[in-house]
C-alpha positions in Angstrom: 0.0 0.0 0.0 1.4 3.4 -1.0 0.0 6.1 1.3 1.9 8.8 -0.7 -0.6 8.6 -3.5 -3.7 10.8 -3.1 -6.8 8.8 -2.6 -8.6 11.0 -5.1 -6.0 10.5 -7.8 -7.6 9.0 -10.9 -11.1 10.2 -10.1 -13.0 11.5 -13.2 -14.1 14.7 -11.5 -13.5 16.8 -8.5 -16.3 15.0 -6.7 -15.1 11.6 -7.8 -18.3 11.0 -9.8 -17.9 8.3 -12.4 -20.3 7.5 -15.3 -20.3 4.1 -16.9 -21.4 3.5 -20.5 -24.2 0.8 -20.3 -26.3 -0.6 -23.1 -29.8 0.6 -22.4 -31.3 -2.8 -23.3 -29.4 -4.4 -20.4 -31.1 -2.0 -18.0 -34.6 -2.6 -19.1 -37.1 -4.0 -16.5 -40.0 -6.0 -18.0 -39.1 -4.6 -21.4 -39.2 -1.0 -20.3 -36.0 1.0 -20.8 -35.0 3.5 -18.1 -35.1 7.2 -18.7 -32.8 10.0 -17.6 -33.1 10.4 -13.9 -34.3 6.8 -13.2 -32.4 4.8 -10.6 -31.0 1.5 -11.9 -29.2 -1.5 -10.4 -26.2 -2.9 -12.2 -23.5 -5.5 -11.5 -20.0 -4.4 -12.4 -17.1 -6.8 -12.8 -13.5 -5.5 -12.9 -10.0 -5.7 -11.7 -8.4 -3.9 -8.8 -5.7 -1.6 -10.2 -4.3 -0.3 -6.9 -5.1 0.0 -3.2 -4.4 3.3 -1.4 -5.2 4.0 2.3 -7.5 0.9 2.4 -9.4 2.1 -0.7 -9.4 -0.3 -3.7 -9.6 1.3 -7.2 -11.4 -1.0 -9.7 -11.1 -0.7 -13.5 -14.6 -1.8 -14.7 -14.5 -4.5 -17.4 -18.0 -5.8 -17.7 -21.5 -4.6 -16.7 -24.3 -7.1 -16.1 -22.0 -9.8 -17.5 -21.4 -8.0 -20.8 -18.2 -6.3 -21.9 -18.4 -2.6 -21.4 -19.3 -0.8 -24.6 -16.9 1.8 -25.9 -18.5 5.3 -25.6 -18.7 7.2 -28.9 -15.9 9.6 -29.5 -16.9 13.2 -28.8 -16.2 15.3 -31.8 -15.2 18.9 -31.7 -17.9 21.3 -32.8 -15.2 23.4 -34.5 -14.1 20.5 -36.7 -17.7 19.7 -37.5 -18.4 23.3 -38.5 -15.3 23.4 -40.6 -16.2 20.1 -42.3 -19.7 21.4 -43.0 -18.3 24.6 -44.5 -15.8 22.7 -46.6 -18.4 20.3 -47.9 -20.7 23.2 -48.8 -17.8 24.9 -50.7 -17.2 21.7 -52.7 -20.9 21.1 -53.5 -21.2 24.0 -55.9 -24.2 25.4 -54.1 -24.3 29.0 -53.2 -24.6 29.9 -49.5 -28.2 29.6 -48.3 -29.2 27.1 -51.0 -30.0 23.7 -49.8 
């Protein structure tokens, strides 16, 4: 155990809140998918990556017995806008024509 490491090191935010990507279908109860704000129960499997001050840090590997999905990459809105403008310039359409 290395007590020199901060127990908050590696947390995703200042509050240590973590969001896990979970397939909505795996959270459905009686065929009804949850909505934003609903409480859900999940089973997370993973590997302990380190122990600091009697706190184990776990890298999640599966949720409800299914491998964790990879979250979609977040795109930069600047790049999207530049791509849109470039595509418009190549389409031969004048600005405002769609």
